[in-house]
N, C-alpha and C positions, 0 to 999 in steps of 0.2 A: 531793213533786213528782218525777216520773220524769225522769232525765237522758237526753237524746237524744245520738246520735252527732254530730249537727251542732253541738249546744251545746258538746261537748268540743272539736271541731275549732276552733270560733271562740274559745273561752276560751284554748286553748293558744297559738294564733297571736297573740291579743291580748296575752297575758302577755309573750311574748318580743319582740314588736314594740315594746312599751312600754319594753323594756330594750335597745333599739338593734339588734334583729335584723331583717334584711330577710326578708320572706316570699317564698319561691321555690316554683314549682309542682312537682308530682310529676313525676318522670321516667318514661320508659317502663318497662314490666315486662321488656323485653328489653334486657339490658346492652349498652352500646356498647363494642365492641372489647375484650371480656373473654371469651376462650374458656374460662376456668376455671369459669364458672358458666353455667347455662342461663337463670336468671331474676334479676331484681333481688330479692335476699333481705333487703336492709337499706337504710336511707337513705344509707349511706356510699358505695354503689357509684357513683352518678353524680358523687360529689364527690371521688373518689380523686385526680385531678390536683391539686386544690386542697389536699387533705390533705398532698400531697407537696411543696407550696410554691408552685404557680402562684397568681396573684392572681385571686380571684373578682370578676367585674364588679359584684356587689352588695355587696362588702365582706368583712369578716372575722367578721361575726356573722350567722348565717343561721338560719331555722327553716322547717319544711315539714311536710306530710302526704304521705308517700310510699307508693304502692302497692307491695306486696310479695307474692311467691309463694315458699313453701317446701314441698317435697314429701317431705322426708326422713322425716317422721313421718306419712306418709299412712295407715298402718295404724291410727294412733291417732285419726284423724278419726271423730267420732261420740261421743267422750267429752265431758266438760264444758268442755275448754279448747283442744283442738287444731283448727286451721284450716289450709287450704292457701293461701288468699288472706287477707291482712289489711292493715290500714292502720297505718303506723308514724309516730307523731308524733315529730319530732326537732328538737333545737336544736344549733347548731354554733358552735364557736369555732375559727377558723383562725389559730392563733398569737396569740390575744388572751388572754382569761381562761383559767384552768385549773381544777383540781379544787375549790379552796375556793369559788369563785363558783358553779361548776356545782352542787355539792351544796347550797349555801345556797338557790339559786333553785329547785331541784327540791323541796326541803322546803317552801319557801314556797308554791309552786304547789299542792302536794298538800294542805297543811294549812290554808292561809289561808281564812277564811270568805268572802273576796272572790272566791276561785276555786273549788277543789274541796271544801275543808272536811272532809277526811278526818280520822278520829280518830288522832292521833299514837301512841296506845297500841297501835294495831293494825298499826303499821309496823315491820318489821325490815329489816336491810340486811346485805349481805355485802361483803367487801373481799378483795383478793388476799393470799394467805398468804405469797407470796414463794418463790423457788426460785433455782437457779443462774443463771438468765437475768435476773432482776429482783428487787429487794428487796421485802420485806413492806411493804404500804401502810398503815403506821401513821398517815401524814399524813391520809389520807381518813377513817380511823376517828376521829381526833381531831376533824375537822370535824363528823362526825355527832354526836359527843358534845356539841359546842358547840351544835348545833341542838336537842338535847334527847333524842336516842336513847340510852338507857342501854347500858352495856357488854354486859349480858346479851342484848341484841337486836342486837349487832354480831358477825357471824360471819366468821372468817377461813377462806377456802376456797382450794383449789389452782387451778392454771392451767385445768384442765378446766372449772371452774365460773366463775372470775373473770378471764378473759383473753379479749379479743375480737380476732379476725382474720377477714376476710371469706372468704379462701380458704386456701391453704397458704403463700403469701408475701405481702409487702406491708405497708402501715401496720397497726399493732397496738398493744396496750398493756393494762395492767391495767384492770379496771372495778370499779365498785361497783353492785350490783343491789339494787333496792328491792322488797320483798315485802309483800303484804297478808295478814294473818292471817284466814283464812276462817271461823274459829270452830270448825273441826273439832278433835278432841282430838289431842294429840301422839302419835306412834306409839311413843314410848319415851323413855328418858332422853337419848339422843343425837339426838333429832329436831332437824333444822335445815333451812334452806331448800333444801338439796341433796336432801332426801327427796322421794319422789314420793307421799307419803301423802295429799296434798291439803290439809294444814294451811296451807301457804304458797303464795301465787300471785304470781309475778313480774309487776310492772306497769311497771317502768322500769329501764333499764340505761344508766348513764353510763360511757362509755369514755374513759379518759385516754390518748390516742393519742400515744405518744412514741418508738416504735421502728419500724424497718422490717426485717421478717424477710427474710433472704436465702435463695436457693435452697439454700445449703449448711447451712441451719439456724441460722446465726448471727443475732444481733440488733444492728443499728446504730442509733444515735440518729437520729430524724427531724430535718430541718432546722428544724422548728418544732413546738412542742407544741400538740396540738389536743384539743378536746373533741367527742365524737360521742355524742349520746344517742338512745335509742329507747324510746318508750312505746307499747305495743300498744293501739290505740284500742278494739278489741272487748273486751279483758280489762278495761280501765279502766272502760268504760261498765258492764260487768257488776258490777264492784266498787262503783261509785258508786250503783247501784240495789239493791245487796244481793241480786243474783240468784245462783243456784247455778251456772248455765252461761252461756257466751258465746252460746249459741243462744237465750237468753231475751231478748236485747237487741232494740231496735227494728229493726235492719237485717235480721233474719231473720223478723220477725213475719209480713209479708205473704206471703213465699215459703212458709213452713211452712203457712200457712192455705191457700194455693193447692195445695200437695201433698196436704193432707187432702181438699180439694174434688175434686181430680182422681182420687184413689185411692178415695174413699169410706170411708177408714179413719181412726181416731183417732191423733193424735200420741202420746198416752200409751201406746198399745199397740205402737207401731212407732218408738220413739225413735231408735235407732241408724240404721236404714235411711233414715228421713226426714232426719236430720241429714246423713248422707253425701250424699244428693241435694241438699239445700240448699247445702252447702259446695261440692261439685264443680261444680254448675251456676253458682254465683256466680263461682268461679274461671274456668271456661270462658267466661263472659260477659265478664269483664275481659280475658282473653287474646285472645279474638276481637275485642273492641272496642278493643284497644290501638292507638294511632296507628301504631306500627311494623308491627303486623299479624302474627298467627300463625294458621295454619289446621291442622287435623288432618293429620298425615303420619306417616311411619315413622322420622323422625329428630329428635333434639334436642327443641326446645320443642314442635314439632308432635306428637311422639310422646307427651310427657307430657300434652298437651292431649287427644289421642285417648284415652289411658288414663283420664283423669278423666271424659270424656264417657261412655265405655263402661261404666265402673263405675257411674255414675249411671243409665245406661239399664238395667243389670242389676238395680239396686235398685228402679227404677221398675217394671220388669217383674214383680218379685217381689211388688209391692204391687198388681198388676193395673191399672196405669195405661195408658191408651191411647197409641198411637203419636202423637207430636207433643207429648207432655206436657212434655218437657224444654225445648223452645222456649217453651212457655207460661210456665214458671217463669222463664226468662231474661227475658221481657218484663216480669215483675214487678220484677226487679232493675234493669232499665233505668229504670223509673219511680222506684224507691227512690233511685237514685244520680244522677238527671238533673241536679240542681243542683251536686253536688260533682264529678261527672265527666261533663261534657257529651259527651265523645267516645263514650260508650255510646249516647246518642241518635243521634249522627251516624252510627254504624255499626250501628244496630239491625237493618236489613234483612240485613246480612251475618251478624250474630250468629244470627238466626233461621234463615237459609238454611243455614249451615254445620252448625248443630246438627241440623236436620232431615235433611240429607244423611248425616251421620255416624250418626244413629240408624237411618235406613233401611238403611244398609250393614251395621250391626252386628246388627240385629234378626234377619236370616237366620242369621248366624253363631251367635247366642246360643242359639236354640232347638235347632239341630242339635248344637252343642257341649255344651250341658248334658245333652242326652239321651245322647250318647255317653259323657260323663264318668260318669254314674250307672251306665251299662251296664258300663263298665270297672271301677269300684271294686267291683262286685258279684262280680267274678271274680278279683281279685288277692289273693294271700295276704298277711297282715300289714296294716300300716297305712301303707305308703309307696307312692305312685304312682311307678313306674319312669320314669326320664328318657326312655326310648324311647316310652313311652305318652304322656307329656306332649308329646313332639315330634309324635307322630301327631295328637294333638288340634290342635296348632298347624298342622301341614303339611296335613292333610286337611280340617280344619274351620275353619281360620283362627282358632283359639281361642288368645288370648294366654296365655303361660305364667303371667303374674301372676293371670289369672282362674282358671287351674287351681289355683294355690297357694291362692287365696282360697277357692274352692269346697271344696278339700281340707280346709283348716283348719276351715271351718264344719261339716264332716262327720267331724271327728276323724282326718283323714289328714295326712300330710306329702308333699312332692314331692321327688324326687331332682333338684334344680335343676342340679347339676353334670353329671349324666347328660344332662339336656336340653341343656345348653350344648355338650356333646361331640357329641351328635347334630346339633345346629344347625351346629356348625363343620364336621362332615363333609358336611353338605348344602351348605354354602357353598363348600366346596372343589370339590364337583362342579358347582356353578353358577358360570359364568364371571363373572356380574355381581357376586357376592360381597356384602359388606356392610361399609360403614364406620361404620354407626350405632353410637353408644355403647351397649354391651350392658348395659342396666339390668335384670339378672335375666332375660335373655331378651327379645329385642327384635323389632321389625319384623314386618310381614306381608309376603307375597310382593310381587313387582312392583317398582315404583320405578325402571324403566329410564330414565325421563326425568331423574330426579335423578342417576342414574349418569352420563348424558351431560353434564349441566350441571356436575357435580362435575369431570369430566374437563376441561371447558372452563375451569374456574378455574385449572388448571395452565397451560394455554396462555395465558390472560389474564395471569397473573403474569409469565410468561416474556416476553411481548410488552411489558408495561409496563416491565420492567427494561431491555429493549432501547431503548425510546423515551425513558424518563425517567431511566434510570441505576440503579445497584445500590442506591441508597438506598431503593428501593421494597421494602417487606417487608409480607407479609400481616398484617393486624391483626384479621381476623375475616371470617367468611363466613356466609351463610344461604342455603339452597337449598330451593326448593319445586319441585314438578313443572313449574311454569310458567316460573320465572326463577331466575337466580342474583344474589346480592348479594355484592360483594367489597369489603372495606375494606382500604386500604393506606396506608402512611406516605408522605406527600408534602406539601410545605409551601405549595402554591398550586393554584388551579384549573388543570386541563388546558386547553390551547388546542383550538380546533376541529380544527386540523391534527393535533395529538397524538392526539386521540380517533380520528380517521379512520385514522391510521397504525397505531395499536394494533389497531383492528378489522380492518384489512387484513392485518396480520401473523398474527393468529389464523386468519383465513379461509385465508390462504396455507398455514399448517400443516395445516389441515383438508383442503384440496384435495390436498396431497401424500400424504394417506392414510398418515401415519407409523405404524409399528408401535408398540404400547405394551407394554413389557416390564417385568417385576418381578424384582428380586433381593433376597434377604434377606442382611443383613450386620450386623456390629456398628456401632453408631451412629458411632463415631469413624472407621471405615473409610468409612462413607457420606459423612461430611463431607469426607474427603480426596478423594473422587471428585468433589467439587463439588456434591453434592446439597444442596438448600435444606431446612433443617429449620424448619418453621413454628412449632412450639410447644415448643421445648427438648426436654426428656426425656419428653414426653407419651407416646411410643410404646414406651418401655422400652429395654433394652440392645441388643437385636437388632431391627432395623427393616426395613421394606420400602422399597425405592427404586424408584420408577416412572420410567421413561424414555420419552419420546415422541420417537423419533429422536434428533437432536442438538439439538432445540428446547427441551426441558424435562427437568429431572431433579430430583425432589423426594422427600423422606421423607414417606410417607403410609400410612394404613391401608387405602386402597381405598374403594369399588370404582371400576373404570374400564372404559371401553370397550376393545375389542380393538385398535382402531386409530382414528386421528383422523378418518378418512373417514366414520365412522358418525355424526358429530355434526350434520351439516347446516350451515346458514348461521348464523354468529355475528353478532348485532346488539346493539350497545351502545344502550340506551334512555335512560340518564341518567348523568351524572357530576355529583357534588355534594359538599359538605362533610359529613363525618360528625361530626368534632369537631376541636379544635385540632391541626393537623399531620396529620390523617387525612382522606383522600378516600374517596368511595364510588362504585362503579360498579354499575349494574344492567344486566343483559344477558339476552338470550333466545337460544334456538336455534330457527331456523325449519326444520323438517324436513318433507319431502314426506309 
């Protein structure tokens, strides 16, 4: 009998609900008030306040199936195990049970005939080897032995392998990871689960969260000891069915069939390109269909979404697929996930519309850019595409540098990415609009002036809020599209109608005064002494840019900004609402002639 993804979701939640865990829904793929990450990369992100000691309304034992996106290994997508979107099955103890109970339950769920019934002889585990920050985890190793895992299949590995933290600071601790023996031969005498030879496939990670890493690198004990586990749904379904690849599971079957139908080509002859299309379109479908909402853009989540769509379009084009094919594949995913994630059905029209718009926009770029690329490499000496050439492809043809890097690699070339960045920086210096986008190996297409104006307006909004509500107001996050801004700030209650109107009026007053916007570079400490607000600690480095808007606003920021406030138009607050405990959210627009 083949095991389906829905079977695994149901069995997992059943197992832990029978053991006193409340089932909670998946959170958004867009993290709330966490500027350190673009996407929810693990089940812990939405639960950080509760891991830090706040009481969860559902109690201190929880379980869920969390949507996640990770793009750090995007170049590996197409192999047997890497995905950009995946589902994470998780169970949580918030100051309740700890490693003994967690390990015992994990072993029971994996090996019990009543649940997954995996062969215990094919399970290996790793535990933390210890270092100057925390001791060796002999306690967890002893529990594994009590469960029946012999010493020779318990591996002690260092922090890079067996320590979990979501970002650079915050809740963290040693973990124990559970691996399935795929049956492939060992790569040598020292083969262990840290190898990438393919013998070991990680299926579950139990984190014993007991520390809080500080900005100075020190580790303080958490107020409570927590358990945070994560089991990759796709990988586990793969293991349960004895498949070689995660792309063999039920969730991809209909999409891969559709890709073959639309391309007229066989999967076996085009494995990597079809897998990339299947993966990237699935991720794009979930990002576009997310309740918080993401659309392709030149910044942050929208930029990653754009890159995924465009990479899928290029692969589809190489397979001879007609325009509109990407949206057709997305429709398949909406059907596949309609029961587990009804938000995709609710946002189906948006998903299709945005995919078609982005494909149309990129198709023109793709043909011209690829033609120019092959023309260029036929004339350059050696095997390195100069940074200036990569920038010309970007600037003249709108060809993203990631695409140039990928094309180059496929044809045996490398790209001088640092040279590209230098040319990009020189271009930005000449262009007043500049760019604040996070530079992920070369970023952004041209344009985006509306986002520049809206970003400028967030400075005015924060300054106005501090005047109306007090200095306790601090930015907790923002999201800007060409149509609107979203601004999250610390404040303990809903704003009154009068406070909202006063805030809006103050911003418009600053706009009407046409205040000059100036920029100075200075050491971060000097910036703070001048009264500049630093939103994200040391995010911008030792030397920072301080943007002043007359006497109304002074903030540390990377840019870009308008030349003066008078360029912005009329500022309109469209919504004020709760974002999370102690955090409010304002949505606003600029109405320009």
